[in-house]
C-alpha positions as a printed Julia matrix, in Angstrom:
320×3 Matrix{Float64}:
  -0.03  -0.02   0.02
   1.42   3.4   -1.06
   0.52   5.71   1.74
   2.26   8.66   0.09
  -0.15   8.29  -2.82
  -3.06   8.07  -0.5
  -2.04  11.22   1.29
  -1.58  13.07  -2.08
  -4.94  11.95  -3.21
  -6.5   13.29   0.09
  -4.9   16.65  -0.23
  -5.83  16.85  -3.91
  -9.52  16.16  -3.15
  -9.67  18.64  -0.44
  -7.81  21.23  -2.39
 -10.27  20.79  -5.3
 -13.07  21.25  -2.94
 -11.71  24.72  -2.0
 -11.01  25.7   -5.54
 -14.54  24.77  -6.59
 -15.97  26.93  -3.66
 -13.81  29.77  -4.69
 -14.93  29.56  -8.22
 -18.56  29.09  -7.42
 -18.86  31.68  -4.43
 -22.11  33.58  -4.55
 -22.98  37.19  -3.33
 -24.39  35.66  -0.25
 -20.89  35.56   1.29
 -20.57  39.38   0.86
 -23.99  39.73   2.54
 -22.83  37.64   5.39
 -19.72  39.84   5.8
 -21.87  42.95   5.89
 -24.24  41.45   8.3
 -21.5   40.62  10.77
 -20.0   44.1   10.38
 -23.28  45.68  11.22
 -23.65  43.48  14.35
 -23.74  45.53  17.51
 -23.4   42.54  19.86
 -21.3   39.37  19.48
 -20.86  36.8   16.7
 -21.9   33.45  18.18
 -20.95  30.24  16.37
 -22.81  26.91  16.91
 -22.63  23.51  15.69
 -22.5   19.71  16.75
 -19.84  16.99  16.33
 -17.14  17.86  13.73
 -19.13  20.97  12.73
 -18.89  22.02  16.34
 -15.1   21.46  16.48
 -14.84  23.58  13.39
 -17.06  26.21  14.79
 -15.01  26.54  17.97
 -11.98  27.23  15.95
 -13.89  29.76  13.94
 -15.04  31.55  16.98
 -11.46  31.67  18.4
 -10.22  33.11  15.07
 -12.96  35.72  14.97
 -12.28  36.76  18.61
  -8.46  37.18  18.18
  -8.92  39.24  14.9
 -11.27  41.95  16.14
 -14.66  40.35  16.03
 -16.13  39.63  19.52
 -17.2   35.97  19.34
 -17.75  32.82  21.2
 -18.83  29.15  20.64
 -22.14  27.93  21.96
 -22.91  24.16  22.0
 -26.61  23.55  21.05
 -26.99  21.18  23.88
 -25.88  23.65  26.38
 -28.08  26.25  24.73
 -31.06  24.14  25.25
 -30.38  23.89  28.99
 -30.06  27.55  29.84
 -27.29  29.04  27.66
 -29.76  30.45  25.13
 -29.72  33.4   27.51
 -26.33  34.19  26.12
 -27.85  35.28  22.71
 -29.45  38.64  22.28
 -31.16  40.49  19.45
 -28.02  42.5   18.86
 -26.0   39.31  18.1
 -25.42  37.37  14.9
 -25.34  33.59  14.91
 -23.41  31.29  12.49
 -24.99  27.85  12.61
 -22.97  25.02  11.03
 -24.41  21.73   9.91
 -23.28  19.99   6.64
 -26.49  18.17   6.25
 -28.49  20.85   7.76
 -30.46  18.51   9.69
 -28.52  18.06  12.92
 -31.17  17.28  15.58
 -29.57  19.25  18.4
 -28.95  22.32  16.17
 -32.4   22.15  14.75
 -33.84  22.24  18.22
 -32.46  25.65  19.07
 -33.08  27.34  15.67
 -36.69  28.32  16.32
 -35.76  29.97  19.74
 -33.03  31.93  18.09
 -35.4   33.04  15.42
 -37.88  34.04  18.13
 -35.16  36.43  19.47
 -34.98  38.17  15.99
 -31.25  37.3   15.93
 -29.85  36.94  12.35
 -28.78  33.51  11.54
 -26.08  32.74   8.95
 -26.28  28.92   8.04
 -23.44  27.01   6.63
 -24.69  23.81   5.0
 -24.83  21.94   1.68
 -28.62  22.04   1.62
 -30.52  25.44   1.5
 -33.65  23.49   1.59
 -32.74  21.84   4.9
 -34.04  22.7    8.37
 -31.09  24.95   8.89
 -31.39  26.46   5.46
 -35.02  27.36   6.03
 -34.32  29.03   9.43
 -31.37  30.94   8.14
 -31.47  34.53   6.86
 -28.3   33.81   4.78
 -27.03  30.42   3.54
 -23.31  30.02   2.8
 -23.02  27.01   0.6
 -20.73  24.19   1.95
 -20.86  21.89  -1.12
 -18.15  19.23  -1.99
 -18.2   16.73  -4.73
 -16.92  14.03  -2.43
 -15.46  13.53   0.98
 -11.67  12.61   1.01
 -12.62   9.57   3.19
 -12.48   6.45   1.0
 -16.09   5.66   2.11
 -17.24   9.12   1.22
 -18.75   9.27   4.68
 -16.44  10.84   7.31
 -16.44  14.63   7.3
 -13.14  15.52   5.61
 -13.5   17.68   2.51
 -16.56  19.3    3.97
 -15.03  20.27   7.33
 -11.92  21.48   5.54
 -13.99  23.73   3.37
 -16.11  25.06   6.28
 -12.95  25.92   8.09
 -11.52  27.68   5.05
 -14.93  29.62   4.74
 -14.59  30.6    8.25
 -11.17  31.81   7.69
 -12.25  33.78   4.6
 -14.93  35.45   6.66
 -12.4   36.44   9.32
  -9.94  37.79   6.71
 -12.73  39.93   5.05
 -13.77  41.33   8.54
 -10.02  42.07   9.22
  -9.78  44.06   5.87
 -12.97  45.82   6.48
 -11.78  46.95   9.91
  -8.3   47.78   8.73
  -7.05  45.4   11.46
  -3.33  45.87  11.96
  -0.41  43.97  13.63
  -0.62  46.23  16.61
  -4.33  45.33  17.0
  -3.56  41.5   16.68
  -0.82  41.9   19.31
  -3.37  43.62  21.64
  -5.19  40.24  21.71
  -1.96  38.29  22.01
   0.15  40.11  24.47
   1.94  36.87  25.5
   2.67  35.83  21.92
   5.83  36.59  19.95
   4.19  39.59  18.12
   2.86  40.92  21.35
   6.31  40.82  23.01
   7.77  42.46  19.92
   5.31  45.38  19.95
   4.71  45.97  23.65
   7.61  44.75  25.88
   9.95  47.62  26.7
  13.43  47.82  27.93
  12.11  49.01  31.34
  10.24  45.65  31.58
  13.34  43.51  31.29
  16.47  45.55  32.4
  18.2   44.69  35.55
  18.25  47.6   38.1
  19.44  46.13  41.32
  22.98  45.01  42.63
  24.58  46.47  39.42
  28.26  45.71  39.03
  29.57  49.26  39.31
  33.15  50.37  40.2
  35.09  53.53  40.14
  38.03  54.62  37.89
  40.44  53.85  40.8
  39.27  50.3   41.43
  42.14  47.83  41.12
  41.84  45.15  38.47
  41.79  42.4   41.06
  38.73  43.94  42.72
  37.05  44.58  39.45
  37.55  40.74  38.59
  35.71  39.93  41.85
  32.88  42.42  40.93
  32.54  40.78  37.58
  32.13  37.4   39.2
  29.59  38.73  41.67
  27.57  40.62  39.13
  27.11  37.54  36.79
  27.03  39.85  33.66
  30.56  39.29  32.53
  31.11  43.04  32.86
  31.67  45.9   35.35
  30.47  49.35  34.75
  32.8   52.31  35.61
  31.15  55.46  36.88
  32.12  58.79  38.38
  31.06  60.07  41.81
  27.69  61.18  40.32
  27.02  57.62  39.01
  27.64  58.8   35.46
  28.73  56.2   32.91
  32.4   56.51  31.96
  33.39  53.08  30.62
  32.96  49.34  31.1
  35.3   46.38  31.39
  34.34  42.97  30.21
  35.96  39.7   31.2
  37.08  39.56  27.58
  38.99  42.86  28.14
  40.62  41.28  31.16
  41.69  38.3   29.25
  43.15  40.42  26.51
  45.0   42.54  29.09
  46.66  39.51  30.41
  48.68  39.22  27.1
  50.27  42.61  27.75
  53.7   42.4   29.28
  52.89  45.28  31.8
  49.64  43.81  32.95
  49.26  44.01  36.69
  46.35  43.04  39.05
  47.28  46.27  41.06
  46.68  48.48  38.05
  43.61  50.72  37.91
  40.93  48.79  35.9
  40.24  52.04  33.97
  43.39  51.47  32.03
  41.78  48.4   30.24
  38.33  49.84  29.92
  36.16  50.38  26.84
  35.54  54.02  26.84
  32.16  55.46  25.76
  30.46  52.23  25.67
  27.15  51.69  23.86
  24.12  52.98  25.85
  20.64  54.27  25.47
  18.89  56.87  27.6
  15.34  55.82  26.72
  14.04  52.95  28.96
  10.75  53.06  26.94
  12.5   51.75  23.85
  10.9   48.4   22.66
  12.94  45.43  23.8
  12.92  44.09  20.22
  14.63  47.34  19.03
  17.25  47.11  21.78
  17.89  43.58  20.52
  18.57  44.97  17.07
  21.02  47.5   18.53
  22.8   44.93  20.51
  23.2   42.58  17.43
  24.17  45.47  15.18
  26.96  46.61  17.69
  27.92  43.03  18.39
  27.71  43.51  22.13
  26.14  41.49  24.88
  25.2   44.23  27.39
  23.38  47.49  26.84
  23.7   50.13  29.47
  20.58  52.17  30.19
  21.13  55.73  31.5
  19.09  58.86  32.04
  19.69  62.13  29.99
  22.63  62.88  32.26
  24.41  59.6   31.52
  23.56  58.36  35.12
  23.28  54.64  35.11
  19.71  53.25  35.58
  20.06  49.66  34.61
  21.49  47.13  32.18
  20.02  44.81  29.68
  21.71  41.55  28.65
  21.29  39.73  25.4
  20.65  36.64  27.42
  17.61  38.18  29.09
  16.05  39.13  25.75
  16.57  35.56  24.41
  15.12  34.02  27.56
  12.04  36.19  27.31
  11.5   35.2   23.61
  12.15  38.69  22.21
  13.13  38.45  18.5
């Protein structure tokens, strides 16, 4: 048995279902988008079985892309949750056959509320089709299942149509990356757009020494600070220079190196720093990578040290 060929055939059948739907899409789809856009309440998605699983995903996609939405299981609706539906809402009801018993049971009640129903079914003359104000066709020539029974092509098409609705709504609302990040503050995009240097920089127990500090004492400070670096400041805590463990190793190669020497002799003067702790952490990472440094010093406008940001912190927090 050639499983690769079976997989290819499955994908081809489902892909053809999508292409056919795109080619034969009616103006009803546009009407559905306009109905949802005019909704003053929530977009409620409902369905049973595989259709319910697809509906739950659709509701999650709508909710994360600017359309207030949730999934309502028909059985739960019959036992009290119908109170979650109001006249200001819009309902998307999903049933490939259009004759799901549980779904059909709640349709008259939704209709009684005067709530618009957008049906997704293969049969506009079904119970679902008759109760719906708009019907989005979910028609496939065959299921990818070899028995032509298990929902495969039909669920794929339903899911894709849900995505198409979501994308249309995003375009209509001019939904931007910043909007998406607002709904996903913990995701990669949210971190990139919202996490600031001030959120991640270290401000306590900073490894700071003076110009007169001996090399041997600076080495101890480097070890204690666990940043591989000490900052050199003046009496007013203004940044003068920094010394890394790499600077110390390179200094060891010099003939006149002495542990009793002032560490300032081996320091990097005017090190890279920023005076805006509200800079996005992602922008700080770009700066660190461009300058090929590991530690970014954060100061105020007068060059007084406020904190440090290490590249390892940015990586650990998923900043990219």
